[in-house]
RODO-2510 file (C-alpha; in nm, 4 decimals, decimal comma):
residues 142
     n   res          X          Y          Z
     1     m     5,5330    -7,2844    20,0870
     2     g     5,2090    -7,0322    20,1139
     3     l     4,9818    -6,8953    19,8044
     4     l     5,2557    -6,5852    19,8208
     5     d     5,5142    -6,7463    19,7829
     6     s     5,4062    -6,9163    19,5110
     7     i     5,3518    -6,5960    19,3208
     8     l     5,6475    -6,4775    19,4063
     9     g     5,8349    -6,7379    19,2441
    10     a     5,6135    -6,7637    18,9158
    11     v     5,6760    -6,3675    18,8765
    12     a     6,0593    -6,4420    18,9723
    13     t     6,0652    -6,7323    18,7048
    14     n     5,9094    -6,5354    18,4534
    15     a     6,1151    -6,2068    18,5143
    16     g     6,3960    -6,2907    18,2599
    17     g     6,2363    -6,0186    18,0334
    18     t     6,1678    -5,6431    18,1198
    19     s     5,8127    -5,7118    18,1421
    20     n     5,8243    -5,7133    18,4678
    21     p     5,7696    -5,3350    18,5697
    22     i     6,0138    -5,4005    18,8978
    23     l     6,2713    -5,5454    18,7157
    24     g     6,2499    -5,2337    18,4249
    25     a     6,1724    -4,9720    18,7120
    26     l     6,5391    -5,0850    18,8411
    27     d     6,6965    -5,1697    18,4935
    28     s     6,5884    -4,7572    18,3841
    29     l     6,7435    -4,6819    18,7336
    30     l     7,0984    -4,7924    18,6385
    31     e     7,0812    -4,7724    18,2960
    32     k     7,0166    -4,3793    18,3453
    33     n     7,3097    -4,3085    18,6010
    34     g     7,5617    -4,5512    18,3886
    35     g     7,5438    -4,8569    18,5720
    36     m     7,6335    -4,9760    18,9360
    37     q     7,9630    -4,7706    18,9285
    38     g     7,7148    -4,4517    18,7615
    39     l     7,5019    -4,4894    19,0541
    40     s     7,8243    -4,5072    19,3446
    41     d     7,8845    -4,1776    19,1119
    42     k     7,5933    -3,9903    19,1868
    43     f     7,5334    -4,0832    19,5441
    44     s     7,9021    -3,9301    19,5978
    45     q     7,8420    -3,6048    19,4348
    46     g     7,4943    -3,5953    19,6450
    47     g     7,7198    -3,6155    19,9514
    48     l     7,6070    -3,9591    20,0469
    49     g     7,8715    -4,1665    19,9025
    50     d     7,9804    -4,3289    20,2535
    51     v     7,6530    -4,4528    20,2359
    52     f     7,6266    -4,5926    19,9296
    53     s     8,0014    -4,7670    19,9600
    54     s     7,9243    -4,9284    20,3325
    55     w     7,5992    -5,1134    20,0841
    56     v     7,8755    -5,2244    19,8646
    57     s     8,1398    -5,3661    20,1074
    58     t     8,0605    -5,6316    20,3061
    59     g     8,0061    -5,4911    20,6338
    60     q     7,6723    -5,3250    20,7797
    61     n     7,4498    -5,1307    20,5761
    62     l     7,4282    -4,7845    20,6576
    63     p     7,0583    -4,6192    20,6543
    64     i     6,8930    -4,3595    20,4287
    65     n     6,5478    -4,2244    20,3858
    66     a     6,3191    -4,1341    20,1860
    67     s     6,4089    -3,7434    20,1545
    68     q     6,8326    -3,8281    20,0783
    69     i     6,6693    -4,0736    19,8085
    70     q     6,4862    -3,7669    19,6194
    71     s     6,8038    -3,5267    19,6917
    72     v     7,0433    -3,7760    19,5057
    73     l     6,8188    -3,9063    19,1695
    74     g     6,5783    -3,6143    19,1397
    75     q     6,2497    -3,5652    19,0979
    76     e     6,2583    -3,6278    18,7448
    77     q     6,4018    -3,9684    18,7911
    78     i     6,1352    -4,0606    19,1143
    79     q     5,8202    -3,9406    18,8554
    80     a     6,0225    -4,2377    18,6013
    81     l     6,0126    -4,5075    18,7908
    82     a     5,7122    -4,3998    18,9393
    83     g     5,5322    -4,4907    18,6094
    84     k     5,7364    -4,7811    18,5791
    85     i     5,5850    -4,9366    18,8431
    86     g     5,2716    -4,7941    18,8513
    87     i     5,2759    -4,6491    19,2345
    88     d     5,1960    -4,2693    19,3733
    89     p     5,5967    -4,1104    19,2820
    90     a     5,5742    -4,0285    19,6427
    91     k     5,5745    -4,3821    19,7947
    92     v     5,8628    -4,4084    19,5163
    93     s     6,1803    -4,2103    19,7231
    94     g     6,0512    -4,4177    20,0512
    95     l     6,0541    -4,7561    19,8818
    96     l     6,4358    -4,7127    19,7444
    97     a     6,5553    -4,6486    20,1231
    98     g     6,4174    -4,9466    20,2144
    99     n     6,4820    -5,1848    19,9537
   100     l     6,8724    -5,0043    19,7337
   101     p     7,0725    -5,1172    20,0195
   102     f     6,9328    -5,5208    20,0080
   103     i     6,9744    -5,4525    19,6618
   104     v     7,3441    -5,3312    19,5829
   105     d     7,4449    -5,5269    19,8950
   106     k     7,3414    -5,8542    19,7423
   107     l     7,4410    -5,7203    19,3756
   108     t     7,8151    -5,6544    19,5636
   109     p     7,8701    -6,0322    19,8049
   110     d     8,2446    -5,9548    19,7366
   111     g     8,2258    -5,5729    19,7829
   112     q     8,2840    -5,4874    19,4765
   113     l     8,1032    -5,3161    19,2284
   114     p     8,0156    -5,5325    18,9498
   115     t     8,0756    -5,3901    18,5776
   116     d     7,9159    -5,6214    18,3235
   117     p     7,5596    -5,5606    18,3131
   118     a     7,3853    -5,8842    18,1946
   119     a     7,5687    -5,9783    18,5840
   120     v     7,3898    -5,6833    18,7363
   121     k     7,0270    -5,8021    18,5547
   122     a     7,0702    -6,1664    18,6140
   123     g     7,1405    -6,0826    19,0498
   124     i     6,8305    -5,8334    19,0359
   125     t     6,6128    -6,0895    18,8682
   126     s     6,7020    -6,3738    19,1511
   127     l     6,6316    -6,1048    19,4000
   128     l     6,2774    -6,0334    19,3174
   129     p     6,1185    -6,2622    19,5378
   130     a     6,2799    -6,0742    19,8247
   131     l     6,1690    -5,7899    19,6757
   132     l     5,8124    -5,8664    19,6069
   133     k     5,7483    -5,9410    19,9265
   134     s     5,8847    -5,7114    20,0912
   135     l     5,6019    -5,5318    19,8902
   136     f     5,3195    -5,7114    19,9841
   137     e     5,4126    -5,7327    20,3475
   138     g     5,5625    -5,3358    20,3946
   139     k     5,8747    -5,3796    20,5343
   140     p     6,2295    -5,3774    20,3484
   141     p     6,3821    -5,7662    20,2420
   142     a     6,6032    -5,9197    20,5191
***
């Protein structure tokens, strides 16, 4: 195990609270949109319900691009997420486009949207090492 893996493991271990900026941003995204179901509804309203549904299903995930994320979530949410993570708002849409399909897919292993917010938070916490590694490496998690 390399140094990066050790750092990522330590960050994930200590990420039980929302002091971790990525966990806080994802919590905020879900809270602001009404949980996983609300986020699904938001994508449907934005004409991308089929894309979000592909992430939930057990089949292949359809891709999404930064401009589609921007369109669905809106500039206000993108700005708020950027502030929580501490990065340039212009990068947030791209990061979400690269990581949100992975996050939703992993939080819905049985093809159903979770309804328990605590289970969703625990799931996101368990995904933090992969998400952080993708940020360091500059490519979406696998």
